[in-house]
C-alpha positions as CSV (number, residue, x, y, z in Angstrom):
1,M,0.0,0.0,0.0
2,N,1.4,3.4,-1.0
3,T,1.2,6.2,1.4
4,L,2.2,9.8,0.8
5,K,5.2,11.1,2.8
6,V,4.1,14.5,4.1
7,P,7.0,16.8,5.1
8,D,6.9,18.2,8.6
9,E,5.6,21.8,8.5
10,A,8.1,23.0,11.0
11,A,10.9,21.5,8.9
12,L,9.6,23.2,5.8
13,R,9.6,26.6,7.6
14,T,13.4,26.2,8.2
15,L,14.0,26.1,4.4
16,F,12.9,29.7,4.0
17,T,15.5,32.2,5.3
18,P,15.0,35.8,6.1
19,C,16.1,38.2,3.4
20,R,19.8,38.8,3.4
21,Q,19.6,41.5,0.8
22,C,21.9,39.6,-1.5
23,G,19.8,40.4,-4.7
24,T,19.9,36.8,-5.9
25,C,16.1,36.5,-6.3
26,C,15.8,39.7,-8.2
27,K,18.6,38.6,-10.5
28,S,17.6,35.0,-10.9
29,Y,13.9,35.3,-11.7
30,R,13.5,37.0,-15.1
31,K,9.7,36.8,-15.4
32,I,7.4,38.0,-12.6
33,A,3.7,37.6,-12.9
34,L,1.8,40.8,-12.5
35,H,-1.8,41.3,-11.5
36,P,-3.8,43.5,-13.9
37,D,-3.9,46.4,-11.5
38,E,-0.1,46.5,-11.3
39,V,0.8,46.6,-15.0
40,H,0.2,50.4,-15.5
41,F,2.3,51.3,-12.4
42,I,5.2,49.1,-13.4
43,K,5.2,50.6,-17.0
44,K,4.9,54.1,-15.6
45,M,8.0,53.5,-13.3
46,G,10.0,52.3,-16.2
47,G,9.8,48.6,-15.7
48,H,9.8,46.1,-18.6
49,V,6.4,44.5,-19.2
50,G,5.7,41.7,-21.6
51,I,3.4,38.8,-22.5
52,D,4.1,35.3,-23.8
53,I,2.9,35.0,-27.3
54,S,4.0,32.9,-30.3
55,L,4.5,34.0,-33.9
56,N,1.6,31.8,-34.9
57,Q,-0.7,33.8,-32.5
58,L,0.6,37.0,-33.9
59,R,-0.1,35.9,-37.5
60,E,-3.7,35.2,-36.6
61,R,-4.5,38.2,-34.4
62,S,-3.3,41.7,-33.7
63,M,-0.9,42.6,-30.9
64,E,-3.6,44.7,-29.3
65,E,-6.0,41.8,-29.1
66,L,-3.3,39.5,-27.7
67,E,-2.3,42.1,-25.1
68,A,-5.9,42.6,-24.0
69,E,-6.5,38.8,-23.7
70,A,-3.2,38.3,-21.8
71,L,-4.2,41.1,-19.4
72,A,-7.7,39.7,-18.9
73,Q,-6.2,36.2,-18.2
74,G,-3.5,37.5,-15.8
75,Q,-0.7,36.5,-18.1
76,V,1.3,39.7,-18.1
77,Y,4.8,39.8,-16.7
78,M,7.5,42.1,-15.5
79,I,10.5,40.9,-17.3
80,H,14.3,41.2,-16.8
81,P,16.0,40.6,-20.1
82,D,19.6,40.2,-18.8
83,E,21.6,38.9,-15.8
84,K,21.6,42.4,-14.2
85,G,18.2,41.6,-12.8
86,C,15.2,43.7,-12.0
87,I,15.4,47.3,-13.2
88,F,14.2,48.3,-9.7
89,L,17.1,46.5,-7.9
90,Q,19.8,48.9,-6.5
91,K,22.9,48.3,-4.5
92,V,23.5,50.5,-1.5
93,N,26.4,50.0,0.9
94,G,26.9,46.4,-0.3
95,R,23.3,45.3,0.0
96,Y,20.6,45.1,-2.6
97,R,17.3,46.9,-2.2
98,C,14.2,47.4,-4.2
99,K,13.6,51.0,-5.4
100,I,9.8,50.4,-5.3
101,Y,9.8,48.2,-2.2
102,H,6.5,49.6,-0.8
103,H,4.8,49.4,-4.2
104,R,6.4,46.2,-5.5
105,P,4.2,43.6,-7.2
106,R,2.3,41.1,-5.1
107,T,4.4,38.2,-6.6
108,C,7.5,39.9,-5.1
109,R,5.7,40.4,-1.8
110,G,4.9,36.7,-1.5
111,F,8.4,35.5,-2.4
112,R,10.2,33.5,0.3
113,C,13.9,33.2,0.0
114,T,15.4,29.8,-0.7
115,L,18.4,31.0,-2.7
116,A,20.6,32.3,0.1
117,D,21.7,28.8,0.9
118,T,21.3,25.5,-1.0
119,S,18.9,23.7,1.5
120,F,15.8,24.0,-0.7
121,F,17.6,23.0,-3.9
122,D,19.4,20.1,-2.2
123,L,16.0,18.7,-1.2
124,F,13.8,19.5,-4.2
125,A,15.5,21.0,-7.2
126,R,16.5,17.9,-9.0
127,D,12.9,16.4,-8.8
128,S,10.6,19.2,-7.9
129,I,7.7,16.9,-8.4
130,H,8.6,15.6,-4.9
131,L,6.6,18.6,-3.6
132,L,3.5,16.8,-5.0
133,G,4.2,13.6,-3.0
134,Q,5.4,11.8,-6.1
135,D,8.8,10.7,-7.4
136,R,10.1,11.7,-10.8
137,F,8.2,8.8,-12.4
138,G,4.9,9.9,-11.1
139,R,4.6,7.2,-8.5
140,A,3.4,8.1,-5.0
141,F,6.0,8.0,-2.2
142,T,5.9,5.0,0.1
143,A,6.7,5.2,3.8
144,S,10.0,3.3,3.1
145,E,11.3,5.8,0.6
């Protein structure tokens, strides 16, 4: 009989570390989901905003239609096209800070650091499906695993 192995909640909390202002998250994640009410502000502040579309979609419909659909479906992103990271990331006295910290997107507000050390990646990165209680072949964990 297969039973799911449920991680201890207290142990999971130890994986997330307080912000060390290292800037790794703002440099590593190049696509941040935006809520529809955040798009205008990010554009106004000089952030790069984009949508995922294919050339086939663009051949069939106009850019304006695709943008409106993406906005309605919540598929608009703040993008960072290079390794420098977010346009709002600044380094002050050796620490990284967000220029729009009090107005940053909700996705950024909800981020919990797992990049300052390797504990999260050591446990889950190779087979992130483990978070679903399955191994990389889609089989449920057993108590012996």
